N, C-alpha and C positions, 0 to 999 in steps of 0.2 A: 533188145529194142531201145531205141535212142526216144528220150522224152522229149516232146514238143513243146515249146515255150508258147503260152498263150497269154496274150495281152488284154487287160481288161479296157474295153472301149471308151468307157467315161473318163477315167484319168487320163488316158493318152490323148483324148481330144482337148482336155482342159490345160494341161501341162504347157503347151505352148503358148498359152495365154497369159500365163503368170507374168513374165516379164513386162508384157504390155499394161498390165493392170497396175503393177508397181510403179511403171513410170508415169501412169496416169494419176495415180495418188500422189505422186511426188509433185507432179506438175500442177495438180489442184491445190496442194497445201503450201507449197514453196515457189511456185510459179512467178509471184509477184517479186520476190525477193532474188530469184534468179535473173529475171528479166533487169532488174533495177541494177544489181551487181554488173551483168555485162554492159548494160547503157553507160554506167558511170566508167566503165573501163575505156568504152570506145570513146566517150567524150573527153576523159582524162580530167574528171571532177571527182569529188568525194561523193559518196554514195547519198548523204543527207542534201547535199547542195543539188544533185541529180533529181532527188524526189521532190525539192522544193521548186525546181525548173519545171518538171512533169505537172505539177500541180497549178503552177501559173498558166502554163499553156493549156491545160484543161479547163480551167476556170474561164480564160478568156474565150475559149470556143463554146463553151456552154452559156455564157451569157453575153448575147449580142448587144449591141449598143441600144437598139430599140426593138423591145419585144413585142410579141403578138399581144401580150396581155396589157402592155400599155397603149396599143392602138385600139385594143376592144373597150378599154376604160375610157379612152379619147372619144370614141365613137358614141358611149352612153346608149348603146342599144336597149331598148324595151323588151319588155316580156314577150311581146308580139312580133318583135323585129322590125318596127316601123319607127320612123324619127322623120320628124318634119324636114323641109328642104333647107329652113333656115338653121336647125341643128346640125344638119348634115353638113352645111357649109362651115359653121364654127368648129366642128368636129374636125373637118378636113384642115382646116387653118390651124389648129392645135397640133394636130399630127405633123404638118409640114413644119412647124414652129420646132417641135421636137426633135424632128430628123434632120433639120438643117442648122440646129443649135451649134455653133462653132465651140469646138473643145480643143484647147492649146495644147499640144502634147510636149513635155520638156525634151524629149528626144525624138524628132521627126523620122530619123534613119537610126534606129537602136543598133548599136554594135556589140551589146552584151545583154547578158539575161539581166543585170540589174538596171539597165537602161529601160529594157522591155517591161520590166515589173513597175519602175517609175511611170511609165507611159499609162499602164493598166491603173495603177493607183489614182492618176490624173483624171482618167476617164470615169473612174468609180465616184471620187469627189465631186466631178462636174455634174453626175447624175444624181447626187445625193446618197449614194449607197454606203 
């Protein structure tokens, strides 16, 4: 009589998931480095320069020229949320002044990351950051 092979159901259901778990751990711990290496190869620059460019773009997206915090501080809203019409007019004028303040960019049409960084530095300097 031939012996029948019986498979244990628990390991048989877990084993196919092992490669996915390993790939997930690799992506979790080394995903940033892998994407940086791929991005620097595609862009044709060094990894350090690519990281600096990514940080510059991320910083410029994360910090707009006029933030909601600036506008809220300009409105000087009291604890009950009421301000007089005169205070409101003064606050609106202050917001318009902040938003229409002309910032002279050294490179109006940047052709490289260095020129783009110079524009960001000029905006930061004009805003007193």
